[in-house]
ROVOBA-437038 format. One record per residue (C-alpha): y, z, x. Coordinates in steps of 0.25 Angstrom, whole numbers, always signed. Layout:
% residues N
rec v=Y; w=Z; u=X
...
***
This chain:
% residues 413
rec v=-595; w=+169; u=-376
rec v=-597; w=+168; u=-362
rec v=-613; w=+173; u=-358
rec v=-615; w=+186; u=-355
rec v=-626; w=+187; u=-343
rec v=-628; w=+200; u=-333
rec v=-615; w=+205; u=-334
rec v=-609; w=+190; u=-330
rec v=-601; w=+182; u=-339
rec v=-604; w=+166; u=-339
rec v=-596; w=+155; u=-341
rec v=-603; w=+143; u=-343
rec v=-603; w=+129; u=-350
rec v=-607; w=+131; u=-363
rec v=-603; w=+123; u=-374
rec v=-602; w=+135; u=-387
rec v=-592; w=+143; u=-375
rec v=-580; w=+142; u=-380
rec v=-570; w=+150; u=-370
rec v=-564; w=+138; u=-365
rec v=-558; w=+136; u=-377
rec v=-560; w=+134; u=-393
rec v=-567; w=+121; u=-386
rec v=-571; w=+125; u=-374
rec v=-564; w=+113; u=-367
rec v=-555; w=+114; u=-354
rec v=-543; w=+106; u=-363
rec v=-545; w=+121; u=-374
rec v=-538; w=+128; u=-362
rec v=-529; w=+119; u=-356
rec v=-524; w=+115; u=-369
rec v=-519; w=+131; u=-371
rec v=-509; w=+129; u=-360
rec v=-496; w=+132; u=-364
rec v=-483; w=+125; u=-366
rec v=-475; w=+139; u=-363
rec v=-470; w=+138; u=-353
rec v=-438; w=+220; u=-233
rec v=-430; w=+223; u=-219
rec v=-439; w=+234; u=-216
rec v=-454; w=+234; u=-217
rec v=-460; w=+248; u=-223
rec v=-467; w=+257; u=-214
rec v=-479; w=+265; u=-220
rec v=-477; w=+279; u=-219
rec v=-488; w=+287; u=-223
rec v=-483; w=+301; u=-226
rec v=-488; w=+315; u=-220
rec v=-491; w=+321; u=-233
rec v=-498; w=+310; u=-240
rec v=-506; w=+313; u=-250
rec v=-521; w=+315; u=-248
rec v=-532; w=+313; u=-258
rec v=-539; w=+326; u=-267
rec v=-551; w=+330; u=-259
rec v=-554; w=+337; u=-274
rec v=-568; w=+333; u=-276
rec v=-566; w=+328; u=-293
rec v=-577; w=+332; u=-303
rec v=-580; w=+324; u=-314
rec v=-583; w=+332; u=-327
rec v=-596; w=+340; u=-327
rec v=-600; w=+336; u=-341
rec v=-602; w=+323; u=-339
rec v=-611; w=+316; u=-329
rec v=-606; w=+308; u=-318
rec v=-610; w=+295; u=-326
rec v=-599; w=+299; u=-335
rec v=-588; w=+303; u=-327
rec v=-580; w=+293; u=-315
rec v=-569; w=+296; u=-307
rec v=-558; w=+286; u=-310
rec v=-556; w=+285; u=-295
rec v=-566; w=+279; u=-282
rec v=-560; w=+289; u=-274
rec v=-559; w=+275; u=-263
rec v=-544; w=+270; u=-265
rec v=-531; w=+279; u=-262
rec v=-523; w=+282; u=-274
rec v=-511; w=+285; u=-267
rec v=-504; w=+281; u=-253
rec v=-507; w=+296; u=-249
rec v=-522; w=+294; u=-250
rec v=-520; w=+281; u=-243
rec v=-516; w=+285; u=-229
rec v=-525; w=+298; u=-230
rec v=-537; w=+289; u=-234
rec v=-550; w=+286; u=-225
rec v=-544; w=+270; u=-226
rec v=-529; w=+274; u=-223
rec v=-528; w=+262; u=-213
rec v=-534; w=+252; u=-222
rec v=-525; w=+257; u=-233
rec v=-513; w=+257; u=-224
rec v=-515; w=+242; u=-220
rec v=-517; w=+239; u=-235
rec v=-501; w=+245; u=-241
rec v=-497; w=+238; u=-227
rec v=-501; w=+226; u=-233
rec v=-496; w=+229; u=-248
rec v=-482; w=+233; u=-241
rec v=-481; w=+217; u=-232
rec v=-484; w=+209; u=-243
rec v=-474; w=+216; u=-250
rec v=-465; w=+214; u=-242
rec v=-468; w=+199; u=-239
rec v=-467; w=+199; u=-254
rec v=-454; w=+204; u=-255
rec v=-458; w=+213; u=-264
rec v=-447; w=+222; u=-264
rec v=-434; w=+226; u=-256
rec v=-429; w=+240; u=-252
rec v=-416; w=+244; u=-259
rec v=-409; w=+258; u=-264
rec v=-415; w=+260; u=-277
rec v=-399; w=+254; u=-286
rec v=-394; w=+266; u=-295
rec v=-401; w=+266; u=-308
rec v=-413; w=+259; u=-305
rec v=-427; w=+267; u=-305
rec v=-437; w=+265; u=-294
rec v=-452; w=+263; u=-296
rec v=-465; w=+271; u=-289
rec v=-475; w=+264; u=-282
rec v=-490; w=+266; u=-275
rec v=-500; w=+261; u=-268
rec v=-512; w=+257; u=-274
rec v=-525; w=+256; u=-265
rec v=-539; w=+247; u=-268
rec v=-550; w=+244; u=-260
rec v=-556; w=+231; u=-262
rec v=-569; w=+226; u=-261
rec v=-572; w=+210; u=-258
rec v=-581; w=+201; u=-259
rec v=-578; w=+193; u=-245
rec v=-573; w=+206; u=-238
rec v=-584; w=+217; u=-233
rec v=-572; w=+226; u=-230
rec v=-565; w=+234; u=-242
rec v=-550; w=+228; u=-244
rec v=-540; w=+239; u=-244
rec v=-527; w=+236; u=-254
rec v=-514; w=+243; u=-257
rec v=-505; w=+240; u=-268
rec v=-491; w=+246; u=-269
rec v=-490; w=+248; u=-285
rec v=-477; w=+250; u=-293
rec v=-479; w=+262; u=-304
rec v=-474; w=+254; u=-312
rec v=-476; w=+263; u=-325
rec v=-464; w=+269; u=-322
rec v=-457; w=+256; u=-325
rec v=-450; w=+255; u=-338
rec v=-446; w=+244; u=-348
rec v=-434; w=+238; u=-346
rec v=-432; w=+244; u=-334
rec v=-441; w=+239; u=-324
rec v=-448; w=+228; u=-333
rec v=-448; w=+222; u=-346
rec v=-462; w=+214; u=-350
rec v=-476; w=+217; u=-342
rec v=-484; w=+211; u=-351
rec v=-493; w=+202; u=-341
rec v=-505; w=+192; u=-344
rec v=-518; w=+190; u=-337
rec v=-530; w=+179; u=-340
rec v=-539; w=+183; u=-351
rec v=-553; w=+184; u=-347
rec v=-556; w=+174; u=-358
rec v=-550; w=+165; u=-351
rec v=-555; w=+167; u=-338
rec v=-571; w=+164; u=-345
rec v=-565; w=+151; u=-350
rec v=-559; w=+145; u=-339
rec v=-571; w=+150; u=-331
rec v=-580; w=+144; u=-341
rec v=-573; w=+130; u=-339
rec v=-573; w=+130; u=-325
rec v=-589; w=+134; u=-326
rec v=-591; w=+123; u=-336
rec v=-583; w=+113; u=-331
rec v=-586; w=+115; u=-317
rec v=-571; w=+119; u=-312
rec v=-565; w=+126; u=-299
rec v=-562; w=+140; u=-300
rec v=-553; w=+146; u=-289
rec v=-545; w=+159; u=-288
rec v=-533; w=+163; u=-282
rec v=-527; w=+179; u=-282
rec v=-512; w=+181; u=-279
rec v=-508; w=+189; u=-269
rec v=-500; w=+201; u=-273
rec v=-500; w=+194; u=-286
rec v=-487; w=+204; u=-293
rec v=-478; w=+201; u=-280
rec v=-476; w=+188; u=-286
rec v=-469; w=+193; u=-298
rec v=-453; w=+192; u=-300
rec v=-448; w=+205; u=-306
rec v=-438; w=+204; u=-317
rec v=-433; w=+221; u=-316
rec v=-427; w=+228; u=-302
rec v=-437; w=+235; u=-300
rec v=-437; w=+246; u=-288
rec v=-449; w=+253; u=-282
rec v=-449; w=+267; u=-272
rec v=-454; w=+262; u=-258
rec v=-470; w=+261; u=-256
rec v=-476; w=+273; u=-250
rec v=-479; w=+273; u=-236
rec v=-471; w=+261; u=-236
rec v=-456; w=+266; u=-236
rec v=-446; w=+259; u=-226
rec v=-438; w=+268; u=-215
rec v=-425; w=+272; u=-218
rec v=-426; w=+264; u=-233
rec v=-433; w=+277; u=-240
rec v=-422; w=+277; u=-250
rec v=-424; w=+264; u=-254
rec v=-432; w=+256; u=-265
rec v=-440; w=+244; u=-267
rec v=-431; w=+234; u=-275
rec v=-444; w=+225; u=-280
rec v=-442; w=+209; u=-279
rec v=-455; w=+207; u=-284
rec v=-467; w=+212; u=-295
rec v=-475; w=+225; u=-289
rec v=-490; w=+228; u=-293
rec v=-487; w=+241; u=-304
rec v=-475; w=+235; u=-310
rec v=-476; w=+234; u=-325
rec v=-470; w=+219; u=-325
rec v=-479; w=+214; u=-313
rec v=-488; w=+206; u=-318
rec v=-480; w=+200; u=-328
rec v=-470; w=+195; u=-317
rec v=-481; w=+189; u=-309
rec v=-487; w=+181; u=-322
rec v=-474; w=+175; u=-324
rec v=-473; w=+169; u=-310
rec v=-487; w=+165; u=-312
rec v=-484; w=+158; u=-323
rec v=-471; w=+153; u=-318
rec v=-477; w=+147; u=-306
rec v=-490; w=+140; u=-314
rec v=-480; w=+133; u=-322
rec v=-472; w=+128; u=-312
rec v=-486; w=+120; u=-306
rec v=-488; w=+114; u=-321
rec v=-500; w=+125; u=-325
rec v=-497; w=+132; u=-340
rec v=-502; w=+144; u=-346
rec v=-511; w=+144; u=-357
rec v=-507; w=+149; u=-372
rec v=-522; w=+157; u=-372
rec v=-520; w=+165; u=-359
rec v=-507; w=+164; u=-350
rec v=-514; w=+166; u=-337
rec v=-521; w=+154; u=-339
rec v=-513; w=+142; u=-332
rec v=-517; w=+128; u=-334
rec v=-513; w=+113; u=-329
rec v=-520; w=+101; u=-333
rec v=-519; w=+89; u=-326
rec v=-528; w=+80; u=-332
rec v=-541; w=+81; u=-342
rec v=-550; w=+85; u=-332
rec v=-542; w=+92; u=-322
rec v=-534; w=+103; u=-324
rec v=-532; w=+119; u=-319
rec v=-534; w=+133; u=-326
rec v=-528; w=+144; u=-318
rec v=-530; w=+161; u=-323
rec v=-521; w=+171; u=-318
rec v=-528; w=+185; u=-318
rec v=-517; w=+193; u=-311
rec v=-516; w=+189; u=-297
rec v=-530; w=+182; u=-299
rec v=-530; w=+167; u=-302
rec v=-542; w=+157; u=-307
rec v=-540; w=+143; u=-304
rec v=-548; w=+133; u=-314
rec v=-549; w=+118; u=-312
rec v=-557; w=+104; u=-308
rec v=-548; w=+99; u=-298
rec v=-549; w=+108; u=-284
rec v=-536; w=+100; u=-278
rec v=-529; w=+104; u=-289
rec v=-532; w=+120; u=-289
rec v=-529; w=+121; u=-274
rec v=-515; w=+114; u=-279
rec v=-514; w=+126; u=-286
rec v=-517; w=+137; u=-277
rec v=-505; w=+131; u=-268
rec v=-494; w=+130; u=-278
rec v=-498; w=+146; u=-282
rec v=-498; w=+148; u=-267
rec v=-483; w=+144; u=-267
rec v=-481; w=+155; u=-276
rec v=-489; w=+166; u=-276
rec v=-498; w=+172; u=-262
rec v=-512; w=+168; u=-266
rec v=-525; w=+170; u=-260
rec v=-537; w=+157; u=-263
rec v=-549; w=+165; u=-266
rec v=-556; w=+151; u=-267
rec v=-568; w=+152; u=-280
rec v=-565; w=+160; u=-290
rec v=-576; w=+172; u=-288
rec v=-569; w=+183; u=-297
rec v=-558; w=+185; u=-308
rec v=-560; w=+199; u=-315
rec v=-574; w=+197; u=-311
rec v=-584; w=+190; u=-303
rec v=-586; w=+174; u=-306
rec v=-598; w=+166; u=-301
rec v=-600; w=+154; u=-303
rec v=-611; w=+144; u=-303
rec v=-605; w=+129; u=-304
rec v=-620; w=+121; u=-302
rec v=-622; w=+129; u=-316
rec v=-608; w=+128; u=-320
rec v=-609; w=+143; u=-324
rec v=-600; w=+155; u=-321
rec v=-600; w=+170; u=-320
rec v=-592; w=+180; u=-322
rec v=-596; w=+194; u=-319
rec v=-589; w=+208; u=-316
rec v=-601; w=+215; u=-310
rec v=-593; w=+220; u=-299
rec v=-583; w=+228; u=-310
rec v=-594; w=+232; u=-318
rec v=-603; w=+238; u=-306
rec v=-588; w=+246; u=-301
rec v=-586; w=+250; u=-317
rec v=-600; w=+257; u=-316
rec v=-599; w=+263; u=-303
rec v=-583; w=+270; u=-306
rec v=-591; w=+274; u=-318
rec v=-605; w=+281; u=-312
rec v=-613; w=+272; u=-318
rec v=-618; w=+262; u=-308
rec v=-630; w=+266; u=-308
rec v=-632; w=+266; u=-322
rec v=-643; w=+258; u=-329
rec v=-641; w=+245; u=-334
rec v=-643; w=+243; u=-351
rec v=-646; w=+230; u=-359
rec v=-634; w=+235; u=-368
rec v=-621; w=+240; u=-365
rec v=-621; w=+248; u=-380
rec v=-634; w=+256; u=-385
rec v=-634; w=+254; u=-400
rec v=-639; w=+267; u=-403
rec v=-625; w=+273; u=-397
rec v=-615; w=+276; u=-408
rec v=-601; w=+281; u=-402
rec v=-591; w=+286; u=-413
rec v=-577; w=+296; u=-413
rec v=-587; w=+307; u=-415
rec v=-591; w=+306; u=-401
rec v=-576; w=+310; u=-396
rec v=-572; w=+323; u=-389
rec v=-565; w=+331; u=-399
rec v=-563; w=+343; u=-392
rec v=-553; w=+344; u=-381
rec v=-563; w=+349; u=-372
rec v=-571; w=+337; u=-375
rec v=-559; w=+326; u=-372
rec v=-556; w=+334; u=-359
rec v=-568; w=+332; u=-353
rec v=-569; w=+317; u=-359
rec v=-555; w=+313; u=-352
rec v=-561; w=+314; u=-337
rec v=-570; w=+303; u=-342
rec v=-563; w=+288; u=-340
rec v=-570; w=+283; u=-352
rec v=-558; w=+275; u=-354
rec v=-560; w=+267; u=-341
rec v=-574; w=+267; u=-342
rec v=-570; w=+258; u=-354
rec v=-559; w=+250; u=-347
rec v=-570; w=+245; u=-337
rec v=-578; w=+242; u=-347
rec v=-570; w=+234; u=-356
rec v=-564; w=+225; u=-343
rec v=-579; w=+221; u=-340
rec v=-581; w=+218; u=-357
rec v=-570; w=+209; u=-355
rec v=-572; w=+201; u=-346
rec v=-589; w=+198; u=-343
rec v=-596; w=+208; u=-352
rec v=-595; w=+205; u=-367
rec v=-606; w=+212; u=-369
rec v=-602; w=+226; u=-367
rec v=-590; w=+224; u=-378
rec v=-596; w=+232; u=-388
rec v=-599; w=+243; u=-379
rec v=-586; w=+244; u=-374
rec v=-580; w=+242; u=-386
rec v=-587; w=+255; u=-394
rec v=-585; w=+265; u=-381
rec v=-568; w=+259; u=-381
rec v=-567; w=+266; u=-394
rec v=-567; w=+279; u=-390
rec v=-556; w=+278; u=-378
rec v=-547; w=+288; u=-382
rec v=-558; w=+298; u=-384
rec v=-571; w=+296; u=-379
rec v=-582; w=+307; u=-380
rec v=-592; w=+307; u=-370
rec v=-603; w=+298; u=-379
rec v=-593; w=+286; u=-378
***
């Protein structure tokens, strides 16, 4: 069990640590490898009647204090296209949308065609995000075109949708090996990851809002590649990545199909971890790692991030002492701020012994239930679960207790 110290998980050389496998050796992981094998540029059209954001002030329920109530939107990012073109940062959002459209066209993601008879067309929407990066003092404005995949029908628009991401236990085990054996840990990012997936169905969608090609307003987009929002997009990306890794002799492990391994000799091996578009590469030989990077770059648009600094959480490494720390400090602070608790006092225990929660504290009247509907209880518990699973097992008892009342929570819960 990794040590927990001030919210950080420590991975180090410990003779009692069995997270790397039953015998705690490299071979226990390596031996798990399975044997299975447009003609016209769209122009930006801003409608004259673009919707504006409501100026109505939203007030929390008077029944609870501000620390017990939270709005789920931070008000900084537009929620739809109309808001983006009316926002004070309009120029940045327009530039972000232009960059997204350029990427779609360069990757030959779709072609404009007349909708065939009997075929259905999917809608899409723009999703906007502001990203703050450590190495960049200015925030980065990002726009993503997302298909409204919830309207897809099985057997018509897709078949299988299940996809995999690397388990946190695998990440901890491999990082533990890297810390104790002084291995190299490199990180890469796949650009526009879902564009690389090949579609197995004929899918049509509307032209992106604001980028309807003049003279072809009655045309639709026939998708050639996966887009964000499609139900099968993650699965198609994984299948493509798995096939590429197989070409270079890498095999997925039987315990986690997002862990790919190739053993060159007893002391020379590479382990690759895949979490959607984030890739960690661990190995002894830096030259072999660089060769793998070049091989992947032949098939996918990759970004080399150098030594690993973050995968789901911050990675801090001290090679001299063979220690490595995982921290979710930024995430936890963001959650506290989101739920109005960033100024709360710290306590030694996350769950005081005298607290007794039961179903007797659940709302019984329609009035009480309606008041509790305004409280984002499930969202708060979900945010805590994410931290609990990855770096904070010390709050497992408290989170497990409050999660029992998700269907009908009361104020005490």
